[in-house]
N, C-alpha and C positions, 0 to 999 in steps of 0.2 A: 504493500500500500504506500501511496505517497504521503508526505507530511500532512496533507489536508484530508487524508482518508480516501483518496481516489485510487481506483485500481491502477497499479503500476504498469500493467501490460498495455495500457492505452495511452496515446499521446494527448488525446482530447477526451475529457469526460463531460457528459451533459448532466447538469443538475436541474431539477424541475421544482418550482416553488409556487404554490398558490398563496397569494397575498391579498387578503381582503383589505378594503380601504383603511389606511392608517397603519398598516403593518410596517414595522421598522426593524432593520437589522443594524444595530449600533456599530460604532467604530470598530473595524476589523480589517484584516488583510489576508492575503493568500500567498503561499509559496508558488502557486501556479498563476500564470496570467489568467484574467477573467474577461470573457466577452459577454457582457450583460445585455440581454435582449428581452423585451416584453412581448410575448406572443399575443397578449391581450392587455389592454389598459395602458397605463402610463407609469413609468419608473422615474424616480428621482434619485440620482446618485451624486454624492457630494464628497469632496476631498479638499485638502488644503490648496489644491491646484484649480478648483472651480466647482461648479455645480451644473448638472445637466438634467433636463427633462426629456425622457426618451419614449416616443411613441413606437409602435411596431415597425415603422419604416426605418428606424435607426437603432444602432447598438453602440455600446461603449466598450472599447478595449481598455481595461484597467491593468496596468503592468503589475507584475508580482511585487509583493511587499509594500505597495502603496496603501496606506490606511485610508478607509473610506466608509461611508454609511450608505445604506440602500433603503428606500422606502417606497411604498405604493401611493400614488396620487389618484386613488380610485381603486376599484376592484381589478386586480392585476394578476396575470400569470407570467412569471419570469422563467425563462429557460436560459441558463448560463452555460456557456462552453468554457471549461477550465483547460488551459493549454499548457502542457509541460514546456518550460522555457528551453529545455534541451532539444525539443522537437521543432522549435520555431526560431532558429538563430537569425533567420533573414528578417524577422520583424523586430526592429530596433527602435520602437517608439518609447522614449523614456517617460512621456507624459500621457495621461488619459487621452484617448483619441476616439472621436466619433466616426463610425463607419456606416456606410449604407447597408441596410438590411433588406435587400431585394428578395424576390421569390426564390432564387437559387440558394442564397445563404440561409433563408428560413427553412427551406426543404432539407438542406444538409444538417442543420441543427436537429430537426425532427428525426432525420434518418439515423444520425449518430446516437440519438436517445433510445433507439430500439435495442432490445436485448437479442442476443443470439447472432449478431453479425459475425461472419467469418473474418478472421484476422486480415486477410488480404483485401476484402471488401472494405473493412473499417479503415485500413491504411490508405486506400485510394480516396475514400471520402474525406478523411482528415486532411490529406494533401490538397484536395480541391477547396475545402473550406478556407484553409490558410491562404490559398491563391486568390480568392475572391474578396478578400478584405480590402476595401478601398475607402480611404478617409474622405470625409465630406467637410466643406468649410463652415462648420457650425461652431459658433462661439458660446462659451459658457455663459449662462445667465443666472446671476445671483446678486443679492443685495445684503449688505451688512447693516445690522441695526446700530445706530449711534448709541454711545454710552451716556452722554449728557442727558439728563431727564427732560430737558426742553426739546432738544432735537429728537429724542426717542418718542416723545408724545406726538410729534408731527409724523414721524415714520409709522407709528402704530395706527394713527388715524388714516393714513394713506393705504396701509395694508387692508384696513376694513373697507375703504372706499377709494380704490385707485383712480376713479374718475374725478375725484375732487381736484379741481384745477386752480385753487387759490394760490396766489404768489406768496413768497416768503414774508412780505410785509403784513399780509393778513394773518398768516400763521404766527408771526411774531406777536401780534396783538393778543392772540389767544393764549399763547404759552408764556408770555412775559419775557421776550427777548427781542432784540432788534433784528431786522433782516440781515444785517451784516454779520451779527454774531451767529445766527443760524447757518448762514452760508459758510462761515469759517468752520463751524462744528461739523457740517456734513463732509467737507473736504478732508478735515483732519481725522475724522473718526470712521469714515467709510471709504475714503480714497476717491470719491466721486463728487463732482459738483451737484447741487441739489437737483437741477434739471436732468442731469444724467442718471442720478439715483432714481428719480421718479420714473423715468423712461424704462430703466431696467426692471423696476417693480411692476410696471404695467405689462411688460412682455412676460414676466414670470406669472402674473395673474391671468394673462390671456391664454397661456398654453393649456391648462387643464380644460378650459372652455372649448378651445378648438379641438382638443382630443375627444371631447364628448360629442362633437358633431355640430356645435353651434356655428351659425354662419359667420363669415368674416365681418359682415356689416353689423350683426348683433354684438359680436365681441368688441368691435371697435367702439361702439357706444358704451358698452359695459365698463371698459377700462379708460375711457376719457378722450376718445378721438372723435372729431366732428364728421369724419368721412372714412369710408373703407380704404380709400387710396392713401390717406395720410397715415392710417394704421399700418397698411402694408409697407409703406416706405420706412416707417419707424422699425417695424419688425425686421426688415431686411438689413437696415443699418445696424441694429443691435445684435441680431442672431446670425446674420450672414446669408440667409436664404429667405424666400418668401414663405408665408404661412402655408400655401399650397404645396410647396416643395417639402416643407417640414412635416406636414400632415396630409399626404396625398390621399385623394378620395379613392376609396376602394370600390371596385365594381362588384 
């Protein structure tokens, strides 16, 4: 057996996890690389290197020994491929990397999850799986909560209602701080200017709604954009792809 309890005879082991809404696997790591994929629902994977929301169209390559947490953002079924580093020396991604989970990759994960595969058949499928891993230009989307109680009050109010478009001057009146002070606190404690922070939060809030099948127009209104086009432009600017590319419509 491997250090993670995986059968040593295989280069890739498939784990199957049913994760009702709110299921969380706290900070942990693996001696194997992990390819985390949601066959159903939406996965949230976080590490010190970033945070990713993953629909079935995307998977995340998590390098061995990188601490991370995994949780379900809805009722989710996760199928993870655990890859022996010795069997994949050509994959040298030191950071978590988002890859496309197209029909072939999905079928290979399902195929390798079967019991009773002949060793030569398994070996061929494992080689193809590693060969079809293609990174996609998706950026981590996460926000840090400020520590200062005044800025934190603003942040928590926006988490509850990301469509709230009040400027910092209005928030300052509510929490007892000048707009300049709040602006300085957001930069110092989150690494982002207030406008950037709010835009990241809106994208993070939008993703579960898009994953549930809500229209782009409805999501745009829910998170504070006046039109679908302005929301799509912001999504592409922050995430790196359009909502339709991130959450392709299934036939």
